[in-house]
C-alpha positions as CSV (number, residue, x, y, z in Angstrom):
1,X,19.7,-34.2,48.3
2,X,19.8,-32.5,51.6
3,X,22.2,-29.9,52.7
4,X,23.5,-30.3,56.0
5,X,23.9,-27.0,57.6
6,X,23.8,-25.4,61.2
7,X,20.4,-23.6,60.7
8,X,20.7,-20.9,63.3
9,X,24.3,-20.2,63.1
10,X,24.2,-17.9,60.1
11,X,21.5,-15.8,61.9
12,X,23.6,-15.7,65.0
13,X,27.2,-15.5,63.6
14,X,27.6,-11.9,64.6
15,X,27.4,-12.8,68.4
16,X,29.5,-16.1,68.0
17,X,32.6,-14.2,66.5
18,X,34.4,-13.9,70.0
19,X,38.1,-14.4,70.6
20,X,38.6,-17.8,69.5
21,X,42.1,-17.8,70.7
22,X,41.0,-18.6,74.4
23,X,41.0,-22.4,74.8
24,X,38.6,-23.8,77.4
25,X,39.7,-26.3,80.2
26,X,39.3,-29.6,78.6
27,X,39.8,-33.3,79.7
28,X,40.3,-36.6,78.0
29,X,37.3,-38.8,79.1
30,X,37.0,-42.4,78.7
31,X,35.8,-42.3,75.1
32,X,37.8,-43.0,72.0
33,X,40.1,-40.5,70.6
34,X,39.7,-39.4,66.9
35,X,43.2,-38.5,65.7
36,X,43.0,-36.2,62.4
37,X,46.1,-35.2,60.4
38,X,45.2,-32.1,58.5
39,X,46.8,-31.2,55.2
40,X,46.5,-28.4,52.8
41,X,45.5,-28.7,49.1
42,X,49.0,-29.7,48.0
43,X,49.1,-32.6,50.6
44,X,51.4,-30.9,52.9
45,X,50.7,-31.9,56.6
46,X,49.6,-29.0,58.9
47,X,49.7,-31.1,61.9
48,X,47.4,-33.1,64.0
49,X,44.1,-32.6,66.1
50,X,42.9,-35.1,68.5
51,X,39.0,-35.1,69.3
52,X,37.8,-36.8,72.6
53,X,34.6,-38.6,71.6
54,X,31.9,-38.4,74.1
55,X,30.2,-41.9,74.3
56,X,28.3,-40.9,77.4
57,X,26.8,-38.0,75.5
58,X,26.0,-39.5,72.1
59,X,26.9,-43.3,71.9
60,X,25.4,-43.8,68.6
61,X,26.9,-41.0,66.9
62,X,30.3,-41.9,68.3
63,X,29.9,-45.3,67.2
64,X,29.2,-43.9,63.7
65,X,32.3,-41.8,63.6
66,X,34.3,-44.7,64.8
67,X,32.9,-47.1,62.1
68,X,33.6,-44.6,59.3
69,X,37.0,-43.9,60.6
70,X,37.7,-47.6,60.8
71,X,36.6,-48.1,57.3
72,X,39.0,-45.4,56.1
73,X,36.1,-43.3,54.9
74,X,37.2,-40.0,56.2
75,X,40.7,-40.3,54.8
76,X,40.9,-37.7,52.2
77,X,37.8,-35.8,53.0
78,X,37.8,-31.8,52.9
79,X,36.9,-29.1,55.3
80,X,34.3,-28.0,52.8
81,X,32.8,-25.0,54.9
82,X,34.9,-23.1,57.4
83,X,33.7,-19.7,58.8
84,X,36.2,-17.5,60.7
85,X,35.1,-17.0,64.2
86,X,32.5,-20.0,64.0
87,X,33.2,-23.4,62.8
88,X,35.1,-25.9,60.6
89,X,33.0,-28.6,58.8
90,X,34.0,-31.6,57.2
91,X,32.9,-35.4,56.8
92,X,31.0,-35.7,53.6
93,X,32.3,-39.0,52.6
94,X,30.1,-39.0,49.4
95,X,30.8,-35.7,47.9
96,X,33.9,-34.3,49.6
97,X,36.9,-36.3,48.7
98,X,39.9,-34.1,47.9
99,X,40.9,-36.2,45.0
100,X,37.5,-35.8,43.2
101,X,34.8,-33.2,42.4
102,X,33.9,-31.4,45.6
103,X,31.3,-29.0,43.8
104,X,28.7,-30.7,46.0
105,X,30.7,-31.3,49.2
106,X,28.2,-30.6,52.0
107,X,25.2,-32.2,50.2
108,X,26.0,-35.8,51.0
109,X,26.6,-38.3,53.7
110,X,27.6,-42.0,53.9
111,X,25.8,-45.2,52.8
112,X,24.7,-45.8,56.3
113,X,21.3,-44.8,57.7
114,X,20.7,-41.4,59.3
115,X,20.9,-41.1,63.0
116,X,18.2,-39.9,65.6
117,X,19.3,-36.9,67.5
118,X,21.2,-37.5,70.9
119,X,20.7,-33.8,72.2
120,X,22.3,-33.2,75.7
121,X,22.9,-30.4,78.1
122,X,26.4,-30.0,76.9
123,X,27.2,-26.7,75.7
124,X,28.9,-25.7,72.3
125,X,32.3,-24.0,73.3
126,X,35.5,-23.5,71.3
127,X,36.7,-26.9,70.2
128,X,33.3,-28.7,70.6
129,X,32.4,-31.3,68.0
130,X,28.8,-31.5,66.8
131,X,27.1,-33.4,64.2
132,X,25.7,-31.6,61.2
133,X,22.3,-32.1,60.0
134,X,19.6,-31.0,57.7
135,X,16.3,-29.4,58.8
136,X,15.1,-32.7,60.3
137,X,16.7,-33.2,63.7
138,X,17.1,-37.0,62.9
139,X,19.1,-36.5,59.9
140,X,22.8,-36.5,61.0
141,X,24.9,-39.0,59.1
142,X,28.6,-38.5,58.6
143,X,29.4,-34.9,58.6
144,X,30.6,-33.1,61.7
145,X,32.0,-29.5,62.7
146,X,34.5,-28.3,65.2
147,X,33.6,-24.9,66.8
148,X,36.3,-22.3,66.4
149,X,34.6,-20.0,69.1
150,X,31.8,-20.6,71.6
151,X,28.4,-21.1,70.0
152,X,25.8,-21.5,72.7
153,X,23.1,-20.8,70.3
154,X,23.5,-24.2,68.8
155,X,22.9,-25.7,72.4
156,X,20.1,-28.3,72.3
157,X,19.8,-28.1,68.5
158,X,22.8,-30.2,67.5
159,X,24.3,-33.5,68.9
160,X,27.4,-32.9,70.8
161,X,29.7,-35.8,70.0
162,X,33.2,-34.7,71.2
163,X,35.8,-32.0,72.2
164,X,39.0,-31.1,70.8
165,X,41.8,-31.8,73.4
166,X,45.0,-31.3,71.3
167,X,46.0,-29.4,68.4
168,X,44.4,-26.0,68.9
169,X,46.9,-24.2,66.7
170,X,46.2,-26.8,63.7
171,X,42.4,-26.2,64.2
172,X,42.8,-22.4,64.0
173,X,45.2,-22.8,60.9
174,X,42.5,-24.6,58.8
175,X,41.8,-22.6,55.6
176,X,38.8,-20.4,56.0
177,X,36.3,-20.0,53.5
178,X,34.5,-16.9,51.9
179,X,32.1,-15.3,54.3
180,X,30.1,-14.1,51.4
181,X,29.6,-17.6,50.0
182,X,28.5,-19.2,53.6
183,X,32.1,-20.4,54.4
184,X,32.7,-22.3,51.1
185,X,36.4,-23.0,50.7
186,X,38.6,-22.8,47.7
187,X,41.3,-25.4,47.5
188,X,40.4,-26.7,50.9
189,X,42.5,-28.2,53.5
190,X,41.5,-32.0,54.2
191,X,41.8,-34.9,56.5
192,X,45.0,-36.6,55.3
193,X,44.5,-39.6,57.6
194,X,41.9,-40.3,60.4
195,X,42.6,-42.9,62.9
196,X,40.8,-44.0,66.4
197,X,42.8,-44.5,69.5
198,X,41.2,-46.2,72.7
199,X,38.3,-47.5,70.7
200,X,38.6,-51.2,72.0
201,X,35.4,-50.6,74.0
202,X,33.6,-48.7,71.5
203,X,30.2,-49.8,71.0
204,X,28.7,-50.8,67.7
205,X,26.6,-48.6,65.8
206,X,22.8,-48.5,66.8
207,X,21.2,-46.5,64.2
208,X,17.6,-45.5,63.7
209,X,16.2,-46.4,60.2
210,X,16.3,-43.3,57.9
211,X,12.7,-42.1,57.1
212,X,13.0,-40.0,54.0
213,X,15.8,-37.9,55.6
214,X,17.3,-35.3,53.3
215,X,20.6,-35.8,51.8
216,X,23.4,-34.9,54.2
217,X,24.7,-31.4,53.8
218,X,25.7,-30.6,57.3
219,X,26.4,-26.8,57.5
220,X,27.2,-25.9,61.0
221,X,26.2,-22.5,60.5
């Protein structure tokens, strides 16, 4: 099994914990929007966040998120790792289902092949969406994270796949994990429903074959 984690983040977390209340100027680009309704462990909705998916930066990763969303694979998946002042991680469709055993959440992915990295010059700012991966740069699969604060030390190390454009207060309200346990969350919030808007032109997934890639536990930290 592979654990998807943001390797440099834990080492640099002290410098990342800047004021996460300052929202960057953002725009809705031509890519599809990923609309996520967030709920607490009891199933009560906390509101909706909207992610602008950047096909111009990472077409294959965007295609993967669209494909899994359209399959309903992300519905009911928990935010298994949330570090205050850093990021909220989710997307383990294999081990992260809210109605099942989430003890292994963060260690799995989907039944689709891993993706080759699509690194870009885009910087990790507050609200930036990145793909979690294992040590192998070409091991992203289904897990992703949303930055709660700027994390420029991740630039060029993780694939930027989108940007939050709506729902900042909902993002900040996602239940935080235990800092002493690398952000692991007890009774985590989850994605109640996930849909795609404006995806008519979304390209089909073009994935590189997985070559002994470790199981997906994307820790954005």
